Residue, then its C-alpha position, 0 to 999 in steps of 0.5 A: m339683179n343689175p350686174r353693173a350695180q356697184i358696191k362700195l366698202e369704206k372705212e368710217d370711224k371704227r366700222i366698215k361702211l357698205i354702200l349698195p343699191y337696194n336689192p332684197t338678195y343683198i339685204k338677206k346676205i347682209k343680215t348673215i353678218p354679225g353686228y350689221y346695222w342700217h343707217p336710215d338717215k344716210k342710207y348705208w349699212s355698217f359692220p364692226y371693224s375687223k379683218d374677219i368681217l371684211k373677208r366675210i363681206l367680200s366672200i358673200f358678194k364675190g362676183e359682184n362689182i365691188q369697190v374697196d377704199s384704199t385706206l380700208q385695204v391698207s388698214f387690214n393689211q397692216k400687221s399692227e391692226k388689233e383684232r377684237p377678241n371674242q367679238v363674234q362670240t360676244t355678239e352671238a351671245v348677246k343676240k341669243e340672250l335678247k331673244l330668250r328674254g323677249y326683247s323687241q326686234n328694234t331693241r335687239k338691233a339697238y343693243l347689238h349696235h351699242v355692244e359692237r361699237y363698244i367692243s370696237y372702240f377698245a379692241k379688247d375682250p369686254k371682260e377685261l374692261d371695268e367701270k372706268h372704261i365704260r365711263d370713258y366710252m360714254l364721255y367719248l360718245i357725248d364729247k366727241k360724237k355729240v350723241s343725244r341723251a336718248y342715244h346715251d341712255q340706250a348705250v348705258s342700258a346695252m352695257k348693263f345688259l352685256y355685263d349683267c345678263v351675258l358676261n355674268a360680270p355685273k358692273a354695279d355702278i354703271a347706271k348710278h355713276v355713268t348716267v347720273h353723276t359723272l356725266r351730268h356736267s359733260f352732258a349739260t355742257h353738250l346740251n348748251l352748245y348744241s341747243r340752237q342746232p337740233a339737227r346736228y344733235r344726234a348719234n353719228 
C-alpha cells in the first residue's frame, strides 16, 4: 500500500463520490458499505448521501490520507440535513431478497443502485411514496439526468421489485403508466433532442 496515496471524498448530486487509487484492500473495504456503486466510465465509487455512510467511510479509511471536500463537510454538519429513514434497512432487505430469488450479480448491483438513488432523491421512507412520486422521479431521470431508455426501464423494474417483493406494498400502475403512457411524450422529446449526440445520451 502506498502511504502517500490520496483518497478524495466529494459531493455529487445526492451521493457521496469516492476517488482513490486501485487497491484490492480498498475495494474489500468499500464493499462493506451499503449502497456502493462503481462508475466504470469515470473510475470512481459512489454511495448514498447520508451522515451515517460518511462516518462509515471515514472510519474504515481511518489513518489514510483522506481529502474531504468542504461542501460535503458543511452539508453533513447542517442540522437541517434530512436523513434517509430506514435507508440501510431497506437496502439490506433488497439485497437479501435479490439473492433469495436468484438474480444475477449484475442485476443485483443495478437494482441496489436504483433503489438507493430513488430513496436519496426524496429523503423519505419509500413506504410513504406513491405512484405520483415514482412518476416524478422517472421524469427527473429523463428530463434532468438525460438517462437512456434502457436505464429508465431498469429503474422501473427496480421500483417494482422494491414495492412488490420487499415492501409488500405493490404499486399496481408502475409498469403500465410509468413506462408506457405518462412518460412516452417526455421520452420521445428526449430522444429527439439527443439523437445527434449519442455519447451524451447515457445515465449520469
